[in-house]
N, CA, C and O atoms as a GROMACS GRO file, in nm:
protein
  340
    1MET      N    1  -0.782  -1.627  -0.779
    1MET     CA    2  -0.773  -1.482  -0.788
    1MET      C    3  -0.661  -1.436  -0.694
    1MET      O    4  -0.653  -1.480  -0.579
    2THR      N    5  -0.578  -1.348  -0.742
    2THR     CA    6  -0.469  -1.299  -0.658
    2THR      C    7  -0.516  -1.180  -0.576
    2THR      O    8  -0.618  -1.118  -0.606
    3PHE      N    9  -0.441  -1.151  -0.472
    3PHE     CA   10  -0.474  -1.039  -0.385
    3PHE      C   11  -0.479  -0.908  -0.463
    3PHE      O   12  -0.569  -0.827  -0.443
    4VAL      N   13  -0.383  -0.888  -0.551
    4VAL     CA   14  -0.375  -0.764  -0.629
    4VAL      C   15  -0.499  -0.747  -0.716
    4VAL      O   16  -0.552  -0.637  -0.728
    5GLU      N   17  -0.546  -0.856  -0.777
    5GLU     CA   18  -0.667  -0.849  -0.858
    5GLU      C   19  -0.789  -0.821  -0.770
    5GLU      O   20  -0.880  -0.748  -0.811
    6TYR      N   21  -0.790  -0.879  -0.650
    6TYR     CA   22  -0.904  -0.862  -0.560
    6TYR      C   23  -0.919  -0.717  -0.514
    6TYR      O   24  -1.029  -0.662  -0.517
    7VAL      N   25  -0.809  -0.654  -0.474
    7VAL     CA   26  -0.819  -0.518  -0.422
    7VAL      C   27  -0.834  -0.415  -0.534
    7VAL      O   28  -0.890  -0.308  -0.512
    8ASN      N   29  -0.783  -0.448  -0.654
    8ASN     CA   30  -0.802  -0.363  -0.772
    8ASN      C   31  -0.765  -0.217  -0.748
    8ASN      O   32  -0.844  -0.126  -0.772
    9LEU      N   33  -0.642  -0.196  -0.700
    9LEU     CA   34  -0.590  -0.062  -0.679
    9LEU      C   35  -0.485  -0.032  -0.786
    9LEU      O   36  -0.423  -0.125  -0.838
   10PRO      N   37  -0.465   0.095  -0.817
   10PRO     CA   38  -0.369   0.128  -0.922
   10PRO      C   39  -0.222   0.112  -0.880
   10PRO      O   40  -0.184   0.154  -0.771
   11GLY      N   41  -0.143   0.052  -0.966
   11GLY     CA   42   0.002   0.046  -0.956
   11GLY      C   43   0.064   0.030  -0.821
   11GLY      O   44   0.041  -0.070  -0.752
   12ILE      N   45   0.143   0.127  -0.782
   12ILE     CA   46   0.222   0.121  -0.659
   12ILE      C   47   0.134   0.111  -0.535
   12ILE      O   48   0.175   0.053  -0.435
   13VAL      N   49   0.014   0.167  -0.540
   13VAL     CA   50  -0.078   0.159  -0.425
   13VAL      C   51  -0.113   0.012  -0.398
   13VAL      O   52  -0.117  -0.031  -0.284
   14SER      N   53  -0.137  -0.061  -0.505
   14SER     CA   54  -0.168  -0.204  -0.491
   14SER      C   55  -0.048  -0.279  -0.432
   14SER      O   56  -0.065  -0.364  -0.346
   15ASP      N   57   0.071  -0.248  -0.479
   15ASP     CA   58   0.192  -0.313  -0.428
   15ASP      C   59   0.211  -0.285  -0.279
   15ASP      O   60   0.244  -0.375  -0.202
   16ARG      N   61   0.192  -0.162  -0.240
   16ARG     CA   62   0.209  -0.124  -0.099
   16ARG      C   63   0.102  -0.186  -0.011
   16ARG      O   64   0.130  -0.227   0.102
   17PHE      N   65  -0.021  -0.194  -0.062
   17PHE     CA   66  -0.129  -0.256   0.012
   17PHE      C   67  -0.097  -0.405   0.033
   17PHE      O   68  -0.122  -0.461   0.140
   18HIS      N   69  -0.044  -0.467  -0.071
   18HIS     CA   70  -0.003  -0.608  -0.061
   18HIS      C   71   0.107  -0.624   0.044
   18HIS      O   72   0.105  -0.720   0.121
   19ALA      N   73   0.201  -0.531   0.048
   19ALA     CA   74   0.310  -0.537   0.147
   19ALA      C   75   0.254  -0.531   0.289
   19ALA      O   76   0.303  -0.600   0.378
   20LEU      N   77   0.151  -0.449   0.310
   20LEU     CA   78   0.090  -0.442   0.443
   20LEU      C   79   0.017  -0.572   0.476
   20LEU      O   80   0.014  -0.614   0.591
   21ALA      N   81  -0.042  -0.635   0.376
   21ALA     CA   82  -0.117  -0.759   0.398
   21ALA      C   83  -0.026  -0.877   0.425
   21ALA      O   84  -0.066  -0.972   0.493
   22THR      N   85   0.096  -0.874   0.374
   22THR     CA   86   0.188  -0.986   0.397
   22THR      C   87   0.268  -0.969   0.526
   22THR      O   88   0.329  -1.064   0.574
   23LYS      N   89   0.268  -0.848   0.580
   23LYS     CA   90   0.338  -0.816   0.705
   23LYS      C   91   0.482  -0.866   0.701
   23LYS      O   92   0.560  -0.823   0.616
   24ASP      N   93   0.516  -0.956   0.793
   24ASP     CA   94   0.655  -1.002   0.808
   24ASP      C   95   0.683  -1.131   0.730
   24ASP      O   96   0.789  -1.191   0.749
   25ARG      N   97   0.593  -1.173   0.646
   25ARG     CA   98   0.612  -1.298   0.572
   25ARG      C   99   0.714  -1.276   0.460
   25ARG      O  100   0.705  -1.180   0.384
   26THR      N  101   0.810  -1.365   0.452
   26THR     CA  102   0.914  -1.353   0.350
   26THR      C  103   0.872  -1.418   0.218
   26THR      O  104   0.933  -1.393   0.114
   27ASP      N  105   0.768  -1.502   0.221
   27ASP     CA  106   0.724  -1.569   0.099
   27ASP      C  107   0.625  -1.488   0.017
   27ASP      O  108   0.588  -1.530  -0.093
   28GLY      N  109   0.582  -1.372   0.069
   28GLY     CA  110   0.491  -1.284  -0.006
   28GLY      C  111   0.347  -1.330  -0.011
   28GLY      O  112   0.266  -1.272  -0.083
   29ARG      N  113   0.313  -1.433   0.065
   29ARG     CA  114   0.177  -1.485   0.064
   29ARG      C  115   0.092  -1.411   0.167
   29ARG      O  116   0.138  -1.376   0.275
   30VAL      N  117  -0.033  -1.390   0.130
   30VAL     CA  118  -0.129  -1.328   0.221
   30VAL      C  119  -0.206  -1.440   0.289
   30VAL      O  120  -0.270  -1.521   0.222
   31VAL      N  121  -0.200  -1.446   0.421
   31VAL     CA  122  -0.273  -1.548   0.495
   31VAL      C  123  -0.401  -1.488   0.551
   31VAL      O  124  -0.416  -1.366   0.560
   32GLU      N  125  -0.493  -1.576   0.587
   32GLU     CA  126  -0.627  -1.533   0.628
   32GLU      C  127  -0.625  -1.431   0.741
   32GLU      O  128  -0.697  -1.331   0.735
   33ASP      N  129  -0.546  -1.455   0.843
   33ASP     CA  130  -0.545  -1.364   0.958
   33ASP      C  131  -0.504  -1.223   0.920
   33ASP      O  132  -0.570  -1.126   0.959
   34SER      N  133  -0.395  -1.209   0.843
   34SER     CA  134  -0.350  -1.075   0.806
   34SER      C  135  -0.447  -1.010   0.707
   34SER      O  136  -0.467  -0.889   0.710
   35PHE      N  137  -0.508  -1.090   0.619
   35PHE     CA  138  -0.607  -1.036   0.525
   35PHE      C  139  -0.727  -0.981   0.602
   35PHE      O  140  -0.774  -0.870   0.577
   36THR      N  141  -0.777  -1.060   0.697
   36THR     CA  142  -0.893  -1.018   0.776
   36THR      C  143  -0.862  -0.893   0.856
   36THR      O  144  -0.942  -0.799   0.860
   37GLU      N  145  -0.745  -0.891   0.921
   37GLU     CA  146  -0.705  -0.774   1.000
   37GLU      C  147  -0.696  -0.649   0.913
   37GLU      O  148  -0.744  -0.542   0.952
   38LEU      N  149  -0.636  -0.661   0.795
   38LEU     CA  150  -0.621  -0.546   0.706
   38LEU      C  151  -0.757  -0.497   0.657
   38LEU      O  152  -0.781  -0.376   0.654
   39MET      N  153  -0.846  -0.588   0.620
   39MET     CA  154  -0.979  -0.549   0.572
   39MET      C  155  -1.059  -0.481   0.683
   39MET      O  156  -1.132  -0.386   0.657
   40LEU      N  157  -1.046  -0.529   0.806
   40LEU     CA  158  -1.113  -0.464   0.918
   40LEU      C  159  -1.058  -0.323   0.940
   40LEU      O  160  -1.134  -0.231   0.969
   41ARG      N  161  -0.927  -0.307   0.926
   41ARG     CA  162  -0.867  -0.174   0.941
   41ARG      C  163  -0.916  -0.080   0.832
   41ARG      O  164  -0.932   0.040   0.857
   42VAL      N  165  -0.938  -0.131   0.713
   42VAL     CA  166  -0.983  -0.046   0.602
   42VAL      C  167  -1.130  -0.012   0.614
   42VAL      O  168  -1.169   0.104   0.597
   43PHE      N  169  -1.213  -0.111   0.642
   43PHE     CA  170  -1.358  -0.090   0.633
   43PHE      C  171  -1.430  -0.068   0.766
   43PHE      O  172  -1.542  -0.019   0.766
   44SER      N  173  -1.368  -0.104   0.878
   44SER     CA  174  -1.441  -0.095   1.005
   44SER      C  175  -1.364  -0.021   1.113
   44SER      O  176  -1.386  -0.044   1.232
   45SER      N  177  -1.277   0.067   1.074
   45SER     CA  178  -1.197   0.137   1.175
   45SER      C  179  -1.229   0.286   1.173
   45SER      O  180  -1.298   0.338   1.085
   46CYS      N  181  -1.176   0.352   1.275
   46CYS     CA  182  -1.194   0.497   1.284
   46CYS      C  183  -1.102   0.567   1.183
   46CYS      O  184  -1.012   0.505   1.126
   47THR      N  185  -1.125   0.693   1.165
   47THR     CA  186  -1.047   0.772   1.069
   47THR      C  187  -0.899   0.773   1.104
   47THR      O  188  -0.814   0.766   1.014
   48GLU      N  189  -0.866   0.781   1.231
   48GLU     CA  190  -0.725   0.784   1.272
   48GLU      C  191  -0.653   0.655   1.230
   48GLU      O  192  -0.539   0.661   1.183
   49THR      N  193  -0.717   0.541   1.248
   49THR     CA  194  -0.657   0.413   1.208
   49THR      C  195  -0.637   0.408   1.057
   49THR      O  196  -0.535   0.360   1.010
   50LYS      N  197  -0.734   0.458   0.983
   50LYS     CA  198  -0.723   0.460   0.836
   50LYS      C  199  -0.610   0.554   0.792
   50LYS      O  200  -0.540   0.526   0.695
   51MET      N  201  -0.594   0.664   0.864
   51MET     CA  202  -0.485   0.757   0.830
   51MET      C  203  -0.349   0.692   0.858
   51MET      O  204  -0.255   0.710   0.779
   52LYS      N  205  -0.336   0.618   0.968
   52LYS     CA  206  -0.211   0.549   0.998
   52LYS      C  207  -0.182   0.443   0.892
   52LYS      O  208  -0.067   0.426   0.851
   53LEU      N  209  -0.284   0.373   0.848
   53LEU     CA  210  -0.268   0.272   0.744
   53LEU      C  211  -0.217   0.337   0.615
   53LEU      O  212  -0.126   0.286   0.550
   54THR      N  213  -0.277   0.448   0.578
   54THR     CA  214  -0.235   0.521   0.458
   54THR      C  215  -0.092   0.570   0.472
   54THR      O  216  -0.013   0.560   0.379
   55PHE      N  217  -0.059   0.624   0.589
   55PHE     CA  218   0.078   0.670   0.614
   55PHE      C  219   0.176   0.555   0.595
   55PHE      O  220   0.278   0.571   0.529
   56ASN      N  221   0.145   0.439   0.652
   56ASN     CA  222   0.234   0.324   0.642
   56ASN      C  223   0.250   0.277   0.498
   56ASN      O  224   0.354   0.223   0.462
   57MET      N  225   0.149   0.296   0.416
   57MET     CA  226   0.160   0.258   0.275
   57MET      C  227   0.267   0.341   0.204
   57MET      O  228   0.333   0.292   0.112
   58PHE      N  229   0.284   0.466   0.245
   58PHE     CA  230   0.376   0.556   0.176
   58PHE      C  231   0.508   0.578   0.250
   58PHE      O  232   0.594   0.653   0.203
   59ASP      N  233   0.523   0.513   0.363
   59ASP     CA  234   0.652   0.513   0.434
   59ASP      C  235   0.729   0.391   0.384
   59ASP      O  236   0.732   0.288   0.451
   60PHE      N  237   0.790   0.404   0.267
   60PHE     CA  238   0.851   0.290   0.198
   60PHE      C  239   0.961   0.221   0.277
   60PHE      O  240   0.972   0.098   0.272
   61ASP      N  241   1.041   0.297   0.352
   61ASP     CA  242   1.150   0.235   0.425
   61ASP      C  243   1.112   0.200   0.569
   61ASP      O  244   1.193   0.144   0.644
   62GLY      N  245   0.989   0.232   0.609
   62GLY     CA  246   0.940   0.194   0.740
   62GLY      C  247   1.007   0.263   0.857
   62GLY      O  248   1.011   0.209   0.967
   63ASP      N  249   1.061   0.383   0.833
   63ASP     CA  250   1.132   0.455   0.940
   63ASP      C  251   1.041   0.546   1.023
   63ASP      O  252   1.089   0.618   1.110
   64GLY      N  253   0.911   0.543   0.995
   64GLY     CA  254   0.818   0.626   1.071
   64GLY      C  255   0.807   0.768   1.021
   64GLY      O  256   0.742   0.852   1.084
   65LYS      N  257   0.870   0.797   0.906
   65LYS     CA  258   0.864   0.930   0.846
   65LYS      C  259   0.845   0.915   0.696
   65LYS      O  260   0.892   0.819   0.635
   66ILE      N  261   0.775   1.010   0.638
   66ILE     CA  262   0.768   1.015   0.492
   66ILE      C  263   0.870   1.119   0.449
   66ILE      O  264   0.849   1.240   0.464
   67THR      N  265   0.980   1.069   0.395
   67THR     CA  266   1.093   1.154   0.359
   67THR      C  267   1.088   1.190   0.211
   67THR      O  268   1.001   1.143   0.137
   68ALA      N  269   1.182   1.273   0.170
   68ALA     CA  270   1.193   1.308   0.028
   68ALA      C  271   1.216   1.184  -0.057
   68ALA      O  272   1.166   1.175  -0.169
   69ASP      N  273   1.290   1.087  -0.004
   69ASP     CA  274   1.312   0.962  -0.078
   69ASP      C  275   1.183   0.885  -0.098
   69ASP      O  276   1.159   0.828  -0.204
   70ASP      N  277   1.098   0.882   0.005
   70ASP     CA  278   0.968   0.815  -0.007
   70ASP      C  279   0.882   0.883  -0.113
   70ASP      O  280   0.817   0.816  -0.194
   71VAL      N  281   0.881   1.014  -0.113
   71VAL     CA  282   0.804   1.089  -0.213
   71VAL      C  283   0.860   1.066  -0.352
   71VAL      O  284   0.784   1.052  -0.448
   72TYR      N  285   0.991   1.062  -0.364
   72TYR     CA  286   1.055   1.036  -0.493
   72TYR      C  287   1.013   0.900  -0.548
   72TYR      O  288   0.980   0.887  -0.666
   73ILE      N  289   1.014   0.799  -0.461
   73ILE     CA  290   0.972   0.665  -0.504
   73ILE      C  291   0.828   0.669  -0.553
   73ILE      O  292   0.796   0.614  -0.659
   74LEU      N  293   0.741   0.732  -0.478
   74LEU     CA  294   0.600   0.741  -0.517
   74LEU      C  295   0.584   0.813  -0.650
   74LEU      O  296   0.513   0.766  -0.739
   75LEU      N  297   0.650   0.927  -0.664
   75LEU     CA  298   0.637   1.004  -0.787
   75LEU      C  299   0.698   0.935  -0.908
   75LEU      O  300   0.657   0.959  -1.021
   76SER      N  301   0.796   0.850  -0.885
   76SER     CA  302   0.858   0.780  -0.997
   76SER      C  303   0.763   0.679  -1.062
   76SER      O  304   0.789   0.633  -1.173
   77TYR      N  305   0.656   0.645  -0.995
   77TYR     CA  306   0.558   0.552  -1.050
   77TYR      C  307   0.442   0.622  -1.123
   77TYR      O  308   0.357   0.555  -1.181
   78ILE      N  309   0.439   0.752  -1.120
   78ILE     CA  310   0.331   0.826  -1.185
   78ILE      C  311   0.371   0.854  -1.329
   78ILE      O  312   0.472   0.919  -1.355
   79PRO      N  313   0.291   0.806  -1.424
   79PRO     CA  314   0.325   0.831  -1.565
   79PRO      C  315   0.301   0.978  -1.600
   79PRO      O  316   0.207   1.041  -1.552
   80PHE      N  317   0.387   1.030  -1.684
   80PHE     CA  318   0.372   1.167  -1.730
   80PHE      C  319   0.291   1.169  -1.858
   80PHE      O  320   0.307   1.083  -1.945
   81LYS      N  321   0.206   1.267  -1.870
   81LYS     CA  322   0.126   1.282  -1.991
   81LYS      C  323   0.215   1.338  -2.101
   81LYS      O  324   0.286   1.438  -2.082
   82GLN      N  325   0.211   1.274  -2.216
   82GLN     CA  326   0.290   1.324  -2.328
   82GLN      C  327   0.199   1.398  -2.424
   82GLN      O  328   0.088   1.354  -2.454
   83ASP      N  329   0.249   1.512  -2.471
   83ASP     CA  330   0.172   1.593  -2.566
   83ASP      C  331   0.161   1.521  -2.700
   83ASP      O  332   0.259   1.465  -2.751
   84LYS      N  333   0.041   1.524  -2.755
   84LYS     CA  334   0.021   1.464  -2.887
   84LYS      C  335   0.041   1.573  -2.992
   84LYS      O  336  -0.006   1.686  -2.976
   85LYS      N  337   0.110   1.539  -3.097
   85LYS     CA  338   0.134   1.637  -3.202
   85LYS      C  339   0.057   1.602  -3.326
   85LYS      O  340   0.064   1.673  -3.426
   0.00000   0.00000   0.00000
C-alpha cells in the first residue's frame, strides 16, 4: 500500500501531505521516523501545531508565506463544475 492510498486525501492535499512526510529525502520515500512524526503531529498535537502543519502544506515554495502564487497553484488543482445542457 502506498502512502497516498493510506492517507486517502484528495488530489493536491495528498501530494502536499506526502511532501511533508518525505521531508528532505530526494528519493520520495517515506521512512518510519518521518511517518511516525507526521502522524503524531496530526493526531496527537495541539491546535497550534496542526495549524502550522496545514500552513506548511500550502506554502508551496517554503518561503514562510502563503503568497498569491501559492494560492494560484492550489486553485489550479480545483476542477470547475461544467454546466450540463
